[in-house]
N, C-alpha and C positions, 0 to 999 in steps of 0.2 A: 271592238267588233262593231260593224255597221249593220243596221237593220234595213232590210229590203221588204217591200210590200208589193204584191202583184195580184192580178186577178187570173183565175183559171176556170174552166168549165166545171159544172157540177159533177160531170162524169169523171173528169180527171181528179177532182178533189176527193171523190169517193174512192177512186183507185189508190190515191196516195194514202188515204186513211187505212184502206185494207192492207196495203203493204206495210205501213208503219205498225199496225196491229200484229201482222204476221211475223215481222222481224223484231217485234218488241222494242221499238225505238219511237222517239217523238217524231211527229211529222216534220218539224223543223230540221231535226238531225237527218232524216231521210232526204229532204230537199237539199240541204247543204252538201251532203255527200254526192248526190246526183249532179249538182251543179259543179262541184269540184272535179268530178270525173269527166264531165263534159268539157270543162276548160282545159284539163290535161290533154284530152283528145284533140282539141283545137290547136293547142301549142305543139303537139307532135306533128300536126300537118305543116306547121311553119318550120319545124326542125327538118322535115323531109325536103322542103323547098331549099333550105339552107344547104343541106348536104349535096343537093344537085348543083347548086350555084357555086359552092366552095367545097370541092371534093377533098378527101384526105390526101395529105402529102406522103412522100415515101416513108418518112419516119413513123407516121401514124399507122400506115398500112403494114409496117413491119410487125406490129403487135398482133396482127391477125395470124401470123405464122405461129406465134406462141400458143394461141387458142387451138390450133390444129394439132398440138402435141397430144391432146387427149388428157384423160384423168391421170393424176399422179399414181405411182405404184402403190399397191396395197401392201402395207407393212404390218398388217394386223397379226400375221402369223409369227411375228417377231416379239409379240407382247410379253412372252415369257422368257425372253433371252436374258433379261437382267436378273433372273432368279438364280 
């Protein structure tokens, strides 16, 4: 694991501490999670650009038809059939 060090305003530092206290986590854990979520959001923006640049082919789009089938049948009423 690599250590990062950075400065932030007193107001932001106080808010970080309030949230850490409220969530019962360390400040470092709160900031790590916030950074991780922000990086995921940034990567998703790149994913969107990739999808626009390289759209799905016919084979990949065919899987969308399967998703339209809806949920599988409910067989819970057959639970006692083996008795």
